[in-house]
C-alpha positions as CSV (number, residue, x, y, z in Angstrom):
1,M,-215.1,3.8,4.1
2,R,-211.8,2.0,3.5
3,K,-211.8,3.1,-0.1
4,L,-212.3,6.8,1.1
5,S,-209.4,6.4,3.5
6,L,-207.1,5.1,0.7
7,I,-208.1,8.0,-1.6
8,A,-207.4,10.6,1.2
9,L,-204.1,9.0,2.0
10,S,-203.1,9.0,-1.7
11,L,-204.0,12.6,-2.1
12,L,-202.0,13.6,1.0
13,L,-198.9,11.7,-0.3
14,F,-199.1,13.2,-3.8
15,A,-199.9,16.7,-2.6
16,C,-196.5,16.8,-0.9
17,G,-194.6,15.6,-4.0
18,E,-192.7,18.9,-4.3
19,E,-191.3,18.9,-0.8
20,Q,-188.1,17.1,0.1
21,K,-188.7,13.8,1.8
22,I,-187.8,13.8,5.5
23,E,-186.0,10.8,6.9
24,V,-185.0,10.1,10.5
25,G,-181.3,10.8,11.1
26,Q,-180.9,13.5,8.5
27,K,-178.8,16.3,10.0
28,T,-178.7,19.8,8.6
29,T,-177.2,23.2,9.7
30,M,-178.8,26.5,10.6
31,E,-177.9,30.1,11.2
32,I,-179.9,31.8,13.9
33,T,-179.8,35.3,15.4
34,P,-178.2,34.4,18.8
35,E,-179.5,37.4,20.9
36,F,-182.4,39.7,21.0
37,N,-181.9,43.0,22.8
38,A,-185.2,44.4,24.0
39,G,-183.7,47.7,25.3
40,T,-185.4,49.3,28.3
41,V,-188.9,48.0,29.0
42,I,-191.5,49.0,31.7
43,K,-192.4,46.4,34.3
44,G,-195.5,44.5,33.1
45,E,-194.7,44.9,29.4
46,I,-194.4,41.8,27.3
47,I,-191.3,41.5,25.3
48,K,-191.8,39.9,21.9
49,A,-188.5,38.6,20.6
50,R,-188.1,37.4,17.0
51,F,-185.2,35.1,16.0
52,K,-184.5,34.7,12.3
53,V,-183.6,31.1,11.4
54,E,-182.0,30.1,8.1
55,N,-181.6,26.5,7.0
56,T,-178.0,26.4,5.6
57,G,-177.8,22.7,5.2
58,D,-178.9,20.1,2.6
59,Y,-182.0,18.6,4.4
60,P,-185.2,20.1,5.8
61,L,-184.8,21.7,9.2
62,V,-187.2,20.2,11.7
63,F,-187.8,21.6,15.2
64,G,-188.5,19.5,18.2
65,E,-189.1,21.2,21.5
66,V,-188.6,24.9,21.9
67,R,-188.8,26.1,25.5
68,G,-188.1,29.1,27.6
69,S,-185.8,29.2,30.6
70,C,-188.7,30.0,33.0
71,S,-192.5,30.2,33.2
72,C,-192.4,33.9,32.2
73,T,-190.8,33.0,28.8
74,V,-193.0,31.2,26.1
75,A,-191.6,30.3,22.7
76,E,-193.2,29.3,19.4
77,K,-191.5,27.3,16.6
78,P,-192.3,27.0,12.9
79,E,-194.8,24.1,12.5
80,E,-193.6,23.1,9.0
81,P,-190.0,22.1,8.2
82,I,-187.8,24.9,6.8
83,Q,-186.4,23.7,3.5
84,P,-182.7,24.2,2.5
85,G,-182.0,27.8,1.7
86,E,-185.2,29.0,3.2
87,T,-185.8,31.1,6.4
88,G,-188.3,31.0,9.3
89,E,-188.8,32.6,12.6
90,I,-188.9,31.5,16.3
91,I,-190.9,33.9,18.4
92,A,-190.5,34.2,22.1
93,E,-192.4,36.3,24.6
94,V,-191.2,37.4,28.0
95,N,-193.8,38.6,30.5
96,T,-192.0,41.1,32.8
97,E,-194.9,41.5,35.3
98,N,-193.2,39.3,38.0
99,L,-189.6,40.1,37.3
100,S,-187.6,41.8,40.1
101,S,-184.1,42.1,38.6
102,K,-183.2,45.3,36.7
103,N,-181.3,43.2,34.1
104,I,-183.4,40.9,32.0
105,V,-181.6,37.8,30.7
106,K,-183.8,35.0,29.5
107,S,-183.0,32.1,27.3
108,V,-184.8,29.9,24.8
109,T,-183.5,26.3,24.1
110,I,-184.2,25.0,20.6
111,M,-184.0,21.3,19.8
112,A,-183.6,20.6,16.0
113,N,-182.1,18.1,13.6
114,T,-178.8,19.8,13.7
115,E,-175.4,19.0,15.2
116,P,-175.4,19.8,18.0
117,N,-179.1,19.3,18.4
118,L,-179.5,22.0,21.1
119,T,-179.1,25.7,20.4
120,V,-179.7,28.4,23.0
121,V,-180.6,32.0,22.2
122,T,-180.9,34.9,24.6
123,I,-183.3,37.7,25.3
124,K,-181.8,40.7,27.1
125,G,-183.1,44.0,28.3
126,T,-183.3,46.4,31.2
127,L,-186.4,46.6,33.4
128,K,-187.7,50.1,34.4
129,K,-190.0,50.0,37.4
């Protein structure tokens, strides 16, 4: 059993040989679309916002927590690091069912290995009842 574990670990380590090694403390830079305008949406509609992210630095871009400003906003981050020069996407959904304000302004906070390590993007729109 131990021999099988060592073989599996070796395969895992060598299979990732092409990727840049990630070390704690490596900071990188990113460009991200700062705002998504959903336009006019009907109450109850789910807004699906996409934010393009590009790693403009020298190290892999790794995301920590990505969270919406309220329970009606849910965000998903890339699971794998984004390599230098590559792009990825953060997807956020806003459920408008329980919103009461005509103007929709929701935010998504992104934690990553950048300086500063927190970036906030915004989802805007107008609610039609």
